[in-house]
NUDRENSE-721037 format. One record per residue (C-alpha): residue in one letter; x, y, z. Coordinates in steps of 0.5 Angstrom, whole numbers, plus 500, padded with zeros to 3 digits. Example, Ala and Ser with C-alpha at 12.3 -4.5 7.8 and 13.67 -1.06 7.14 Angstrom:
# residues 2
A525491516
S527498514
This chain:
# residues 403
M361833138
S367837135
E364842130
Q370840125
A368833125
A361835124
R363839118
A367834115
L362829115
S357833112
Q362834106
V363827106
L356826105
S356831099
Q359831092
D366832095
G366826099
T364822092
I371825089
D376824095
P373823102
Y380821105
P382828107
L375829110
Y376822114
D383825117
Q379831119
M374827123
R379822126
E383828128
S378832131
A373827134
P375819132
I368818135
F362822136
K354822135
S352826129
D346830127
L343824124
G343821130
L348816129
W355814132
V360815127
V367811128
T373813124
T379809127
Y381802125
D381799132
D374802134
C371800127
R374793128
T371793135
V364795133
L364790128
R366784132
D362786138
A356781140
R353786143
M351790137
G348787130
K343789125
D336792126
W334793119
A327795122
G329800127
F334803122
M328804117
V324808122
T330812125
S332814118
G325816116
H322811112
E316809117
N312805111
W318801109
R315795109
D311797103
Q317799099
P320793095
A327797095
F327796103
E322790105
Y327785103
G332787108
E328784114
N329777111
S336778108
L342775110
L346781110
F341784115
A340778120
N343776127
P344769130
P341764130
D338766123
H344769120
T348763123
R343758119
L342762113
R350763112
R351755114
L347753108
V350757103
S357758105
K360751102
A360754095
F365760097
T370757101
P378758099
R378751096
Q372752092
V374759089
E381756087
R377751083
L374757079
R381760078
A383756071
N376758068
M377766071
R383766067
L380763060
S375769061
I380774062
A384772056
T377772052
L375779055
L382782053
E382780046
P378786043
F380791048
A387789046
R385790038
D382797040
G388799044
G384800050
G377803052
D372803058
L376798062
L369797067
D365795061
A371791058
L373787064
A371789071
F364788070
P363782065
L368778069
P365778076
V358778073
G360772069
V363768075
V357769079
G352768074
N355761072
L356759079
L349761081
G346758074
V343765071
P343765064
E348769060
A343772056
D340776062
W347778066
Q347785062
A340787064
F342787072
R347792072
E343798072
P338795077
V343793082
R346800082
A339803083
G338798089
T345800092
A343807092
T338805098
L343804102
E346811102
L345815108
G342821104
V337817099
T332821095
Q325820094
E327819087
Q332814088
I327810092
K322810086
I327807081
A330802086
N322800088
K321798080
S328795080
S327791086
K320788084
W323786077
M329783080
R325779085
D320777080
Y326775075
F329770081
V322767083
A321765076
L328762075
V327758082
A321755079
E325754073
K331750077
R326746081
A323744074
N329743071
P335742076
D342744073
D349744077
G348751079
M348754086
I340755086
S339748084
G344746090
M340751095
L333747093
A337741094
V341742100
E339740107
D344740113
Q342737120
G334737117
D334744115
R332747109
L331754105
D324755103
D323758096
D322765099
E329764102
I332762096
V329767092
G332772097
M339769097
A340768090
A338775088
L343778094
L349773092
F348775084
A348782086
A353782091
G357778087
F359783081
E357790084
T363791089
T368786085
T367791079
N368797083
L374793087
I377792080
G376799077
N378803084
G384798084
V387799077
N385807077
A390807084
L395804080
L395808074
H395814079
N401811082
P405809076
D411807080
E407802084
L404799077
E411798074
K413795081
L408790080
R409789073
R416787074
Q414782080
P408779079
S408775085
L406781089
I399781086
E396777092
G399782097
A398788092
T390786092
E390787100
E393794099
L388796093
L383794098
R385798103
Y387804099
D380805096
S375801098
S369799094
I365799101
Q366805105
F362804111
S358799115
G352800120
R351796127
T345797132
A347797140
F343791143
E344794150
R347799153
L355799152
E361803153
L365805146
G372809146
G369813153
F362814150
T356811152
V352808147
E345807149
A341800147
G337802140
E342807138
N346806131
V353806130
M356807123
T363804122
F367808117
L371803113
G375808109
A377812114
A379806118
N383803112
R387810112
D388810120
P395813121
A395809128
H395803124
Y398804118
E405808117
D404813111
P397811110
H395815104
R401812100
L400806096
D405801097
V404794093
T410791098
R406793104
T406787109
D401785114
V395789111
E388787114
P383792111
L376792114
S373793106
F370786107
G368788114
N369783120
G366779125
I360774123
H358779117
F365778114
C363778107
L361771104
G364772098
A371775100
S375770097
L372770091
A373777090
R380777092
T381772087
E378775081
A381782082
Q388778083
E387775076
A384781073
I389786075
G395781074
A393779067
L392786065
L399788067
A402782064
K398783057
F400790056
D406794056
T403801056
I397802060
E395810061
L389814063
A385816056
E381821061
E381823068
P375818071
R369820075
Y367817081
R359815082
A355820086
Q355815091
F359815098
G358808101
F358804095
R365807092
G366806084
L367809078
E363811072
S368809067
L375808066
Q377810060
V384807058
R389807052
C394801052
R399797048
A400790048
């Protein structure tokens, strides 16, 4: 293992990494593109190697094994961790195939396209007070309420309850970091129990009084004689709701922040709104809201000239892969006209994000509407990134704007 790569990894996992991990990724990639860290994890930083890992059927998810190797021996007694054993997020075939098949129809591009008109109405409504005030915190005004409203309505979660989930979901994401603390676990345990109790009650309510939301749909769905049981529906509803707004909020926030720091690209996109689809892919590449994804080797295999033993964990650094100069020319430059952009921000392989099409559409509509409505958008203060590495997002995004 390269000492330089080890030092850079240590910095990535520190406060330095939450501010700007990308120069540190360069150091890791240049000195040791694949190495086994002191954490016992294999670290992968190139685009091609990360994509290979994410697509390789000889690797998958081993939540129980990862919990033990991470030092959480009593994880089944912790609400913040015990859900992972039966979650779509950490399942393998055939369970993963079955669970995904039963819910995937709601997230097809055709279904998402049907939501676009309602997204536009929501965005217009959300931006009115923002325009009257001459700006404010864009996360509070748009980047959070848009996706939480979209997924809340999709599932059938009452609007009055949406705001209450913001902090509990953030607390839960902390448990997926590589350096989670006991205090964070304590907070996440409380949040996870609250969320589970909420969805147990909501599923019971939907069973008694079904509506046209996705939770009611999951209660009724049957495919080739297969159904979801109540525990699976509760877990799926909580996962889809949390994942449906948390990373999309950060995608919109990180994307607008990147444009504000690159005003020439912002103006280019303002002048040519038709670029928004490709620009969204570039924003996903440039500053992903998900920075890594883990896999476990199910058998002994070769990876980039190294031998990975069965049971060993491999961490793909998606943020590093997205800025690999072997795959993207001048990767640290934001270019909204860049073509052939295929970021790994949504993962790859069988665990490719179920809601990717929905998140992309929300970001396209939100950023496009923002640039169309305001002649001037500028930072009111330099934003700070949250003290998390894996889930990359801003604490706030204070801007001034003029319609």
